C-alpha positions in Angstrom: 0.0 0.0 0.0 1.5 3.3 -1.1 1.2 6.4 1.1 -0.1 9.5 -0.5 0.5 13.0 0.8 -2.6 15.1 1.1 -2.6 18.7 -0.1 -3.3 20.0 3.4 -0.3 18.4 5.0 2.0 19.7 2.3 0.6 23.2 2.8 0.9 22.9 6.6 4.5 21.7 6.2 5.4 24.7 4.0 3.7 27.1 6.5 5.7 25.5 9.4 8.9 25.8 7.4 8.2 29.5 6.6 7.4 30.2 10.3 10.6 28.6 11.4 12.6 30.5 8.8 10.9 33.7 9.9 11.8 33.1 13.5 15.4 32.3 12.7 15.7 35.4 10.6 14.3 37.6 13.4 16.7 36.1 15.9 19.8 36.4 13.6 19.1 39.8 12.1 20.7 42.7 13.9 18.4 44.7 15.9 18.7 48.5 16.5 22.4 49.0 15.9 24.2 51.6 18.0 27.5 53.3 17.3 30.6 52.4 19.1 30.5 53.1 22.8 32.0 56.4 23.8 33.4 57.8 27.0 31.4 61.1 27.1 30.1 62.0 30.5 30.3 64.4 33.3 31.6 62.3 36.2 34.4 59.7 36.2 36.2 57.6 38.8 39.9 57.2 38.1 42.0 54.8 40.2 45.6 53.9 40.3 46.8 50.6 41.6 49.2 50.6 44.6 52.7 49.9 43.3 55.9 49.3 45.3 58.6 51.8 44.4 61.5 52.9 46.4 60.7 56.1 48.4 63.2 58.1 46.2 61.1 57.5 43.1 58.3 60.0 42.6 55.9 60.0 39.7 53.8 63.0 38.7 50.3 61.7 37.8 48.7 63.5 34.9 45.1 63.8 33.8 44.3 64.8 30.2 40.8 66.3 29.4 39.2 67.0 26.1 35.6 68.0 25.1 33.5 68.1 22.0 32.5 71.7 22.7 34.3 74.6 24.4 33.4 74.5 28.0 34.6 75.1 31.6 35.8 71.9 33.2 35.9 71.3 36.9 38.4 68.7 38.2 38.3 67.4 41.8 40.8 64.8 43.0 40.4 63.4 46.5 43.4 61.5 47.9 43.1 59.9 51.3 46.6 60.7 52.4 47.1 64.0 50.5 43.8 66.0 50.7 41.7 67.3 47.8 42.8 69.0 44.6 40.3 71.3 42.9 40.9 73.1 39.6 38.6 74.7 37.0 39.7 75.6 33.5 38.3 76.1 30.0 38.9 73.5 27.4 38.6 74.4 23.7 36.6 71.9 21.6 38.8 69.2 20.1 42.0 70.2 22.1 43.6 68.3 25.0 44.2 70.1 28.2 46.7 68.7 30.8 
């Protein structure tokens, strides 16, 4: 006895295949693509690891600041053993201020 496919099962099979293909495309396709992450912001935490150096070696730590528009920048550095350092200065857009 030979088995015959009925038209409804073939149609249902095609619909299932199309549904599976649609789901796979939705999962694989990139969703809302954003640009590369940036570091723009107004508050940052900067830390330096404790390193052993002989007491005669002194390093001057530097902080470089730049902006996308000319603006006044306020820098506050709090050091547990050395107090607080505050400085305000104007940074011109696209330039680096030390």
